[in-house]
N, C-alpha and C positions, 0 to 999 in steps of 0.2 A: 455840257461842261464848259464849252467856250463862252456861251452866254453868261454863265456864272462868273467866269474870269473877267469878262468885260464889266460886269456889275461891280466886282471887287475892285477892279482897276479904277473905276469912276469914283469909288468911295475912298480910295487910298490917299494918303498924304505923300507917301514916298514909295518908289519902286526901285528895286535893286536887281539889275539884269546882268546875267552872264550869257553871252551869245557866242557860239563857236562856229557856226556855219552860215548864218544869215544876219543881215541887219535886223536889230530888234523891231518887231512888228509895229510898235508905237511910233517908230521913226521912219518907217518905210514910205517912199513916194508911191503914188498911185501906179505908176508904170512898173516899179520894182515889185510891188505887191501882186500885180497882175502876172508878172513873169513867174513869181514864186508859186502862185495859185495854179498856173498852167503846168508847172512841173509837178506839183503835188497831186493835183486832180485833173489829169488830162481828160478832155472830152466832157467836162462838166457842162450842164445845160447853161446857155447864155444868161437866162434870167437869174439863175442861182449865182452865177459868176458875178453879175452886176451887183446883186444884193450883198454878197460877201465883200466885194471891193468898196461898196458904199459904207458898210459897217467899219471896215478898216480905216477909211478916210475920216469918219466921224470920231473915231477913238482919239484923234489928236486934239479934240476940243478940250481935253483935260488940261492942256497947257494954257487955255484962254479963260478958265473960270476964275472967280474971285480969289480963291486960294489955289493956285496952280499945283498940279502934281509935280513933285520933284523927282526927276529921272536921274538915276545913277546907273551907268552902264559900263561894263567891262566887255569889250568886243575884241575877239581874236583878230589879229592882223590878217589871217588867212581869209577872213570874210571879204576883205577888199580885193583879194586876188581872183575870186570867183566872179566871172563876168555874167552874173544873172541878168538875163534879158539882153545881153550884148553891151558893147562899150558905151553906147549913148545912154542907155538906161543906167548903167553903173556910174557914169559921170554925173548924171542928174541926181542920183541917189547920194553920192558922196558930197556933192555941192549942198544938198539939202541937210546933211549931217552938220556941215560947217555952219550953215545959216541958223539951224536950230541951236547949236551950241553957242555960237557967238551972239546970236540975237536974244538968247534967254539965259544970261549968265546966272548961275546959281539954281536954275530950274532944270536945264538939260546939261548933264555932266557926263562927258564921254571920255573914257580911258581905254587906250588900246593896249592889249596884251601882245607884245611883239612876238614874232615867230621864234626869235632866239631865246625867249624866256624858258627857264627850266620848268616853271609851274604852269603847265598848259591846261587850260580849262577843259579841253576836249576829253580829257580823261574822265570827267564827271558829266559832261553834256551840258546843254543849256538849261538855265533855270531862272526863275523870277521870285524874289521875296517881296511881298506886298506888306507895307506898314500902314497902319491906320491912325487917324488923329486922336481917337478916343482911347484912353488907357485900357478900358475894359474889352476892347477889340484886339485880340492877339494877332501877331503877324502870322502870315501863311506863306507857304511855298507852292509855286505852280510849276509843274513839270509837263512839257509838251512833247509828245512823240508822234511818230508817223501814223500809228493806228489808234492812239488813245492819249488822253491827258489825265493828270491827277493832281490833287491838292494834298499837301502835307500840313497837318495842323498840330501834331504832337510837339510840345515845347522843345524836347531834345533834338528832334529832326530839324525844326526851324532854326534853332541855334547853331546846329552844325552847318547848315547852308549859309547862315549869316556870317559865321566865322570864315568860311571858305570865301565868300564874297569879299570880306574885309581883307583877307590875306592877298587875294588876287589884285584888288585895287591898290592897296597900300604897298605891298612888297614886290609884286610881280609886273604890274602894268606901268605904262608911262604916265607922267603927270599930264594934266589937262593940256597945257600949252604944247608939249612935245607930241601928245596924241593928235591934236588938231593939225600940227605940222605934218605928221605922218599921213593923215587922211588927205591933206592937200597934195602931198607928193603922189599918192595913188590917183587922185583926181587928175593931176596933170598928165600922168601916164595914160589914162583913158582918153583925155583930150587929144593927145598926140597920136594915139594909135587908132 
């Protein structure tokens, strides 16, 4: 199922992500992804671990293609408070978010859902809506869980998730500039500590 997702992701024109517990996979540094993998699958054989991390690293090539994938992300502020991999790994990860967003304007769009927001995405869990350049290819939703993943393709379900994403991004999250300032504040806290 994850291989299917990577295939869809590489064909998509836009991706709309809501992440409540982790930095979105497409934006993860190698060290952060390794720490997440070690938490999710402790004791995984080293060759499988290396292969999974190499795949994660290659996924970011969608930003370098002729028509780059446009990433829209609503990330809960609480993601930045969890020191996955320790302070050094988190500092590197948050710096990478700033580099991606500032170095790819219009392509990597990060909006932070502040902890004080009444509309907290954690009520619904993380999800991704993938949109494709061809009109005949309908949008799909990808839901990832601890023990399994699934796709939603029914129009009504996809529209419900699309509306939720739009509500979270437009009405509940910070604008891009304020979001990046908040990421930078969290980055400075990790650098100090």
